[in-house]
BATORVO-686073 format. One record per atom (N, C-alpha, C): x, y, z; atom name; residue number from 0. Coordinates in steps of 0.1 Angstrom, whole numbers. Each point is the difference from the previous one (the first is absolute). Last residue first. Layout:
BEGIN
xx X yy Y zz Z atom CA n NUM
...
//
This chain:
BEGIN
xx -154 yy 26 zz -58 atom N n 135
xx 15 yy 2 zz -7 atom CA n 135
xx 2 yy -14 zz -11 atom C n 135
xx -40 yy 20 zz 37 atom N n 134
xx 5 yy -9 zz -15 atom CA n 134
xx 10 yy -1 zz -6 atom C n 134
xx -11 yy 6 zz 52 atom N n 133
xx 5 yy 10 zz -8 atom CA n 133
xx -2 yy -11 zz -19 atom C n 133
xx -15 yy 4 zz 59 atom N n 132
xx 0 yy -9 zz -8 atom CA n 132
xx 2 yy 9 zz -12 atom C n 132
xx 11 yy 1 zz 54 atom N n 131
xx -3 yy 5 zz -9 atom CA n 131
xx 0 yy -8 zz -11 atom C n 131
xx -2 yy -3 zz 56 atom N n 130
xx 6 yy -7 zz -8 atom CA n 130
xx -7 yy 13 zz -16 atom C n 130
xx 5 yy -6 zz 61 atom N n 129
xx -4 yy 7 zz -15 atom CA n 129
xx 5 yy -5 zz -11 atom C n 129
xx -15 yy -22 zz 46 atom N n 128
xx 8 yy 10 zz -4 atom CA n 128
xx 0 yy 4 zz -13 atom C n 128
xx -32 yy -29 zz 30 atom N n 127
xx 5 yy 12 zz 4 atom CA n 127
xx 14 yy 9 zz -4 atom C n 127
xx -32 yy -47 zz -10 atom N n 126
xx 16 yy 2 zz 4 atom CA n 126
xx 3 yy 14 zz 10 atom C n 126
xx -41 yy -2 zz -16 atom N n 125
xx 1 yy -14 zz 9 atom CA n 125
xx 13 yy -1 zz 2 atom C n 125
xx -14 yy 39 zz -28 atom N n 124
xx -7 yy -4 zz 16 atom CA n 124
xx 3 yy -13 zz 8 atom C n 124
xx 27 yy 28 zz -42 atom N n 123
xx -7 yy -15 zz 0 atom CA n 123
xx -8 yy 6 zz 11 atom C n 123
xx 15 yy 41 zz -22 atom N n 122
xx 0 yy -10 zz 3 atom CA n 122
xx -6 yy -10 zz 2 atom C n 122
xx 20 yy 37 zz -33 atom N n 121
xx -9 yy -13 zz 1 atom CA n 121
xx 5 yy -7 zz 14 atom C n 121
xx 15 yy 50 zz -24 atom N n 120
xx 3 yy -14 zz 10 atom CA n 120
xx -7 yy -5 zz 0 atom C n 120
xx 8 yy 44 zz -26 atom N n 119
xx -6 yy -11 zz -4 atom CA n 119
xx 3 yy -15 zz 5 atom C n 119
xx 2 yy 48 zz 30 atom N n 118
xx 4 yy -4 zz -19 atom CA n 118
xx -12 yy -13 zz -2 atom C n 118
xx 20 yy 24 zz 45 atom N n 117
xx -1 yy -19 zz -1 atom CA n 117
xx 0 yy 0 zz -16 atom C n 117
xx -8 yy 46 zz 24 atom N n 116
xx 13 yy -3 zz -8 atom CA n 116
xx 3 yy -14 zz 0 atom C n 116
xx -42 yy 10 zz 16 atom N n 115
xx 3 yy 6 zz -15 atom CA n 115
xx 12 yy -3 zz -5 atom C n 115
xx -10 yy -17 zz 42 atom N n 114
xx -7 yy -8 zz -10 atom CA n 114
xx 3 yy 6 zz -16 atom C n 114
xx 37 yy 8 zz 39 atom N n 113
xx -15 yy 5 zz 6 atom CA n 113
xx -2 yy -4 zz -15 atom C n 113
xx 42 yy -15 zz 32 atom N n 112
xx -4 yy 5 zz -18 atom CA n 112
xx -17 yy 0 zz 6 atom C n 112
xx 24 yy 2 zz 41 atom N n 111
xx -5 yy -8 zz -9 atom CA n 111
xx -4 yy 6 zz -15 atom C n 111
xx 32 yy 24 zz 39 atom N n 110
xx -16 yy -4 zz 2 atom CA n 110
xx -2 yy -8 zz -17 atom C n 110
xx 42 yy 2 zz 44 atom N n 109
xx -3 yy 1 zz -17 atom CA n 109
xx -16 yy -4 zz 0 atom C n 109
xx 41 yy 17 zz 39 atom N n 108
xx -11 yy -8 zz -5 atom CA n 108
xx -5 yy 5 zz -14 atom C n 108
xx 43 yy 1 zz 42 atom N n 107
xx -10 yy -2 zz -15 atom CA n 107
xx -5 yy -4 zz -5 atom C n 107
xx 38 yy 17 zz 43 atom N n 106
xx -17 yy -6 zz -7 atom CA n 106
xx 1 yy 1 zz -10 atom C n 106
xx 45 yy 2 zz 31 atom N n 105
xx -8 yy 1 zz -10 atom CA n 105
xx -12 yy -7 zz 1 atom C n 105
xx 23 yy 20 zz 41 atom N n 104
xx -2 yy -10 zz -5 atom CA n 104
xx -4 yy 1 zz -16 atom C n 104
xx 20 yy 31 zz 38 atom N n 103
xx 5 yy -9 zz -8 atom CA n 103
xx 4 yy -8 zz -5 atom C n 103
xx -40 yy 25 zz 19 atom N n 102
xx 8 yy -9 zz 13 atom CA n 102
xx 18 yy -5 zz -3 atom C n 102
xx -31 yy 10 zz -43 atom N n 101
xx -9 yy 2 zz 18 atom CA n 101
xx 10 yy -3 zz 2 atom C n 101
xx -5 yy 9 zz -53 atom N n 100
xx 11 yy -4 zz 11 atom CA n 100
xx -7 yy 6 zz 14 atom C n 100
xx -19 yy -11 zz -58 atom N n 99
xx 2 yy 12 zz 18 atom CA n 99
xx 6 yy -11 zz 10 atom C n 99
xx -25 yy -7 zz -54 atom N n 98
xx 14 yy -4 zz 9 atom CA n 98
xx -2 yy 11 zz 10 atom C n 98
xx -37 yy -18 zz -37 atom N n 97
xx 7 yy 18 zz 6 atom CA n 97
xx 8 yy -7 zz 13 atom C n 97
xx -19 yy -12 zz -54 atom N n 96
xx 5 yy -8 zz 9 atom CA n 96
xx 5 yy 13 zz 11 atom C n 96
xx -43 yy -13 zz -43 atom N n 95
xx 12 yy 10 zz 8 atom CA n 95
xx 8 yy -12 zz 12 atom C n 95
xx -32 yy -20 zz -37 atom N n 94
xx 2 yy 15 zz -1 atom CA n 94
xx 7 yy 14 zz 6 atom C n 94
xx 9 yy -59 zz -15 atom N n 93
xx -4 yy 12 zz 9 atom CA n 93
xx -6 yy 8 zz -5 atom C n 93
xx 17 yy -41 zz -21 atom N n 92
xx -9 yy 0 zz 7 atom CA n 92
xx -3 yy 6 zz 13 atom C n 92
xx 23 yy -4 zz -50 atom N n 91
xx 2 yy 7 zz 10 atom CA n 91
xx -15 yy -3 zz 7 atom C n 91
xx 16 yy -35 zz -35 atom N n 90
xx -7 yy 16 zz 2 atom CA n 90
xx 0 yy 1 zz 9 atom C n 90
xx 15 yy -41 zz -31 atom N n 89
xx 3 yy 8 zz 9 atom CA n 89
xx -5 yy 12 zz -1 atom C n 89
xx 1 yy -55 zz -26 atom N n 88
xx -2 yy 14 zz 0 atom CA n 88
xx 2 yy 9 zz 13 atom C n 88
xx 8 yy -53 zz -29 atom N n 87
xx 3 yy 9 zz 14 atom CA n 87
xx -4 yy 16 zz -3 atom C n 87
xx -17 yy -39 zz -33 atom N n 86
xx 15 yy 8 zz 3 atom CA n 86
xx -7 yy 6 zz 17 atom C n 86
xx -15 yy -44 zz -41 atom N n 85
xx -6 yy 11 zz 12 atom CA n 85
xx 12 yy 5 zz -1 atom C n 85
xx -21 yy -27 zz -38 atom N n 84
xx 12 yy 5 zz -2 atom CA n 84
xx -3 yy 13 zz 20 atom C n 84
xx -33 yy -20 zz -33 atom N n 83
xx 7 yy -12 zz 14 atom CA n 83
xx 12 yy 5 zz -1 atom C n 83
xx -27 yy 27 zz -29 atom N n 82
xx 4 yy -12 zz -8 atom CA n 82
xx 3 yy -11 zz 9 atom C n 82
xx -26 yy 35 zz 19 atom N n 81
xx -5 yy -8 zz -6 atom CA n 81
xx 9 yy -9 zz -9 atom C n 81
xx 14 yy 22 zz 44 atom N n 80
xx 3 yy 3 zz -10 atom CA n 80
xx -9 yy -8 zz -10 atom C n 80
xx 12 yy 22 zz 50 atom N n 79
xx -4 yy -13 zz -6 atom CA n 79
xx -7 yy 3 zz -15 atom C n 79
xx 31 yy 17 zz 46 atom N n 78
xx -5 yy 6 zz -13 atom CA n 78
xx -4 yy -10 zz -7 atom C n 78
xx 8 yy 8 zz 55 atom N n 77
xx 5 yy -7 zz -16 atom CA n 77
xx -11 yy 1 zz -9 atom C n 77
xx 21 yy 25 zz 43 atom N n 76
xx -12 yy -10 zz -6 atom CA n 76
xx 4 yy -3 zz -9 atom C n 76
xx 20 yy 31 zz 43 atom N n 75
xx 8 yy -4 zz -9 atom CA n 75
xx -12 yy -5 zz -2 atom C n 75
xx 10 yy 47 zz 26 atom N n 74
xx -6 yy -16 zz 2 atom CA n 74
xx 0 yy -10 zz -19 atom C n 74
xx 32 yy 41 zz 35 atom N n 73
xx -9 yy -3 zz -18 atom CA n 73
xx -4 yy -13 zz 3 atom C n 73
xx 20 yy 18 zz 38 atom N n 72
xx -5 yy 12 zz -10 atom CA n 72
xx -3 yy -6 zz -12 atom C n 72
xx 19 yy -21 zz 40 atom N n 71
xx -22 yy 0 zz -4 atom CA n 71
xx 1 yy 12 zz -3 atom C n 71
xx 42 yy -25 zz 7 atom N n 70
xx -2 yy 13 zz 5 atom CA n 70
xx -19 yy 4 zz 1 atom C n 70
xx 18 yy -38 zz -21 atom N n 69
xx 3 yy 1 zz 12 atom CA n 69
xx -1 yy 12 zz 7 atom C n 69
xx -1 yy 5 zz -47 atom N n 68
xx -15 yy -11 zz 5 atom CA n 68
xx 3 yy -1 zz 13 atom C n 68
xx 33 yy 27 zz -17 atom N n 67
xx -14 yy 5 zz -1 atom CA n 67
xx -11 yy -6 zz 6 atom C n 67
xx 46 yy -25 zz -10 atom N n 66
xx -2 yy 14 zz 9 atom CA n 66
xx -10 yy 6 zz 3 atom C n 66
xx -4 yy -27 zz -36 atom N n 65
xx 2 yy -7 zz 11 atom CA n 65
xx -1 yy 8 zz 11 atom C n 65
xx 4 yy 22 zz -43 atom N n 64
xx -12 yy -6 zz 7 atom CA n 64
xx 0 yy -7 zz 11 atom C n 64
xx 38 yy 10 zz -15 atom N n 63
xx -2 yy 8 zz 9 atom CA n 63
xx -13 yy 0 zz 3 atom C n 63
xx 23 yy -35 zz -22 atom N n 62
xx 9 yy 5 zz 12 atom CA n 62
xx -10 yy 8 zz 7 atom C n 62
xx -5 yy -5 zz -45 atom N n 61
xx -10 yy -13 zz 9 atom CA n 61
xx 9 yy 1 zz 13 atom C n 61
xx 15 yy 33 zz -32 atom N n 60
xx -12 yy 5 zz 1 atom CA n 60
xx -12 yy -14 zz 7 atom C n 60
xx 45 yy -3 zz -9 atom N n 59
xx -3 yy 14 zz 11 atom CA n 59
xx -13 yy -4 zz 2 atom C n 59
xx 13 yy -28 zz -36 atom N n 58
xx 4 yy -8 zz 17 atom CA n 58
xx -3 yy 13 zz 8 atom C n 58
xx -7 yy 12 zz -41 atom N n 57
xx -9 yy -11 zz 1 atom CA n 57
xx 3 yy -4 zz 16 atom C n 57
xx 19 yy 51 zz -15 atom N n 56
xx 8 yy -17 zz -3 atom CA n 56
xx -18 yy -6 zz 1 atom C n 56
xx -7 yy 51 zz -7 atom N n 55
xx 5 yy -10 zz 12 atom CA n 55
xx 4 yy -11 zz -6 atom C n 55
xx -27 yy 43 zz -16 atom N n 54
xx 8 yy -6 zz -4 atom CA n 54
xx 13 yy -3 zz 12 atom C n 54
xx -47 yy 3 zz 0 atom N n 53
xx 6 yy 7 zz 9 atom CA n 53
xx 15 yy 2 zz -4 atom C n 53
xx -37 yy -20 zz -29 atom N n 52
xx -3 yy 11 zz 6 atom CA n 52
xx 9 yy 10 zz 13 atom C n 52
xx 13 yy -47 zz -17 atom N n 51
xx -2 yy 14 zz -11 atom CA n 51
xx -2 yy 6 zz 9 atom C n 51
xx -9 yy -29 zz 28 atom N n 50
xx 18 yy -1 zz -8 atom CA n 50
xx 3 yy 12 zz -9 atom C n 50
xx -46 yy -13 zz 17 atom N n 49
xx 4 yy 11 zz 11 atom CA n 49
xx 19 yy 2 zz -3 atom C n 49
xx -25 yy -31 zz -28 atom N n 48
xx -1 yy 12 zz 0 atom CA n 48
xx 0 yy 13 zz 7 atom C n 48
xx 14 yy -50 zz 6 atom N n 47
xx 5 yy 10 zz -8 atom CA n 47
xx -3 yy 10 zz -11 atom C n 47
xx -20 yy -17 zz 40 atom N n 46
xx 13 yy 2 zz 4 atom CA n 46
xx 11 yy 3 zz -16 atom C n 46
xx -59 yy 7 zz 7 atom N n 45
xx 11 yy -9 zz 2 atom CA n 45
xx 16 yy 3 zz 2 atom C n 45
xx -44 yy 36 zz 14 atom N n 44
xx 13 yy -4 zz -12 atom CA n 44
xx 2 yy -16 zz 2 atom C n 44
xx -49 yy 37 zz 12 atom N n 43
xx 11 yy -12 zz 0 atom CA n 43
xx 9 yy -2 zz -8 atom C n 43
xx -19 yy 52 zz 9 atom N n 42
xx -4 yy -16 zz -6 atom CA n 42
xx 14 yy -14 zz 1 atom C n 42
xx -1 yy 47 zz 24 atom N n 41
xx -13 yy 4 zz -13 atom CA n 41
xx -6 yy -16 zz -4 atom C n 41
xx 39 yy 2 zz 30 atom N n 40
xx -10 yy 13 zz 6 atom CA n 40
xx -13 yy -2 zz -6 atom C n 40
xx 46 yy -19 zz -10 atom N n 39
xx -11 yy -10 zz 1 atom CA n 39
xx -13 yy 8 zz 8 atom C n 39
xx 41 yy 19 zz -15 atom N n 38
xx -3 yy -4 zz -10 atom CA n 38
xx -14 yy -7 zz 3 atom C n 38
xx 21 yy 18 zz 33 atom N n 37
xx -4 yy 15 zz -6 atom CA n 37
xx -5 yy -11 zz -17 atom C n 37
xx 24 yy -27 zz 34 atom N n 36
xx -14 yy 8 zz 5 atom CA n 36
xx -5 yy 7 zz -10 atom C n 36
xx 39 yy -15 zz -15 atom N n 35
xx -12 yy -10 zz 2 atom CA n 35
xx -8 yy 2 zz 0 atom C n 35
xx 38 yy 27 zz 11 atom N n 34
xx -8 yy 6 zz -11 atom CA n 34
xx -10 yy -13 zz -7 atom C n 34
xx 21 yy 5 zz 42 atom N n 33
xx -9 yy 11 zz 3 atom CA n 33
xx -5 yy -2 zz -16 atom C n 33
xx 29 yy -37 zz 8 atom N n 32
xx -12 yy -1 zz 8 atom CA n 32
xx -10 yy 12 zz -4 atom C n 32
xx 47 yy 9 zz -20 atom N n 31
xx -4 yy -11 zz 2 atom CA n 31
xx -16 yy -3 zz 4 atom C n 31
xx 28 yy 29 zz 27 atom N n 30
xx -6 yy 5 zz -15 atom CA n 30
xx -13 yy -10 zz -10 atom C n 30
xx 6 yy -3 zz 54 atom N n 29
xx 7 yy -7 zz -12 atom CA n 29
xx -7 yy 5 zz -14 atom C n 29
xx -10 yy 6 zz 48 atom N n 28
xx 9 yy 7 zz -4 atom CA n 28
xx 8 yy 0 zz -5 atom C n 28
xx -43 yy -20 zz 9 atom N n 27
xx 0 yy 11 zz 0 atom CA n 27
xx 14 yy 9 zz -3 atom C n 27
xx 2 yy -45 zz 15 atom N n 26
xx -5 yy -1 zz -17 atom CA n 26
xx -1 yy 16 zz -3 atom C n 26
xx 12 yy -5 zz 49 atom N n 25
xx 15 yy -3 zz -13 atom CA n 25
xx -10 yy 0 zz -14 atom C n 25
xx -29 yy 7 zz 39 atom N n 24
xx 7 yy 10 zz -5 atom CA n 24
xx 15 yy -2 zz -10 atom C n 24
xx -32 yy -34 zz 8 atom N n 23
xx -9 yy 10 zz -4 atom CA n 23
xx 9 yy 11 zz -2 atom C n 23
xx 22 yy -32 zz 24 atom N n 22
xx -11 yy -3 zz -16 atom CA n 22
xx 1 yy 7 zz -6 atom C n 22
xx -2 yy 9 zz 47 atom N n 21
xx 15 yy 3 zz -9 atom CA n 21
xx -2 yy -7 zz -16 atom C n 21
xx -37 yy -4 zz 33 atom N n 20
xx 0 yy 13 zz -9 atom CA n 20
xx 15 yy -1 zz -3 atom C n 20
xx -34 yy -43 zz 0 atom N n 19
xx 12 yy 12 zz 1 atom CA n 19
xx 6 yy 9 zz -2 atom C n 19
xx -51 yy -18 zz 15 atom N n 18
xx 13 yy 0 zz -12 atom CA n 18
xx 13 yy 7 zz 5 atom C n 18
xx -52 yy -20 zz 18 atom N n 17
xx 13 yy 9 zz 3 atom CA n 17
xx 6 yy -8 zz -10 atom C n 17
xx -52 yy 7 zz 16 atom N n 16
xx 10 yy -6 zz -7 atom CA n 16
xx 9 yy 7 zz -4 atom C n 16
xx -39 yy 13 zz 25 atom N n 15
xx 11 yy -4 zz 9 atom CA n 15
xx 15 yy -15 zz -9 atom C n 15
xx -36 yy 47 zz -18 atom N n 14
xx -1 yy -16 zz 9 atom CA n 14
xx 12 yy 0 zz 4 atom C n 14
xx -13 yy 52 zz -8 atom N n 13
xx 7 yy -13 zz -5 atom CA n 13
xx -6 yy -10 zz 7 atom C n 13
xx -20 yy 51 zz -14 atom N n 12
xx 1 yy -14 zz 6 atom CA n 12
xx 6 yy -9 zz -2 atom C n 12
xx -1 yy 43 zz -28 atom N n 11
xx 10 yy -7 zz 9 atom CA n 11
xx 2 yy -9 zz 8 atom C n 11
xx -22 yy 20 zz -51 atom N n 10
xx -5 yy 3 zz 12 atom CA n 10
xx 17 yy -10 zz 11 atom C n 10
xx -31 yy -18 zz -44 atom N n 9
xx 9 yy 10 zz 2 atom CA n 9
xx 0 yy 3 zz 13 atom C n 9
xx -14 yy -44 zz -9 atom N n 8
xx 2 yy 8 zz -17 atom CA n 8
xx 6 yy 13 zz 2 atom C n 8
xx 10 yy -36 zz 43 atom N n 7
xx -11 yy 8 zz -10 atom CA n 7
xx 5 yy 5 zz -9 atom C n 7
xx 25 yy -33 zz 23 atom N n 6
xx -7 yy -4 zz -8 atom CA n 6
xx -16 yy 9 zz -5 atom C n 6
xx 55 yy 6 zz 18 atom N n 5
xx -15 yy 3 zz -1 atom CA n 5
xx -9 yy -3 zz -7 atom C n 5
xx 50 yy -14 zz 26 atom N n 4
xx -5 yy 0 zz -13 atom CA n 4
xx -17 yy 2 zz 2 atom C n 4
xx 47 yy 13 zz 29 atom N n 3
xx -8 yy -8 zz -4 atom CA n 3
xx -9 yy 1 zz -8 atom C n 3
xx 48 yy -4 zz 29 atom N n 2
xx -6 yy 8 zz -11 atom CA n 2
xx -12 yy -5 zz -3 atom C n 2
xx 47 yy 10 zz 32 atom N n 1
xx -12 yy -7 zz -3 atom CA n 1
xx -9 yy 7 zz -6 atom C n 1
xx 52 yy -3 zz 25 atom N n 0
xx -8 yy 2 zz -10 atom CA n 0
xx -13 yy -5 zz -2 atom C n 0
//
């Protein structure tokens, strides 16, 4: 099994970044993981918010976001609150996933989320990682 994660905003030209095809397929086969992907497609949510929105226990929410993060299907970032209490939040990290089988081998190509679907994400150019600011 092989998988690539494309850094292009749209389209299928893939880079050599390998993702675990089995992890992607296992995550997509999981009902709770699919519910989390649907919930995080419009906005980034914390595990508590995912638990409430997806009607799953907190422990399940944490296990599923870990599974989705390892499969590179969600992106993790820190929500920085002006009160000083920071939280980890999760957002769907792709626009499309294409699965194909060629000569008995599973191939997965994912397109990275485009700038429009990234919504309110601010990027720290020095660290290269996203963060969010909230006035909670």
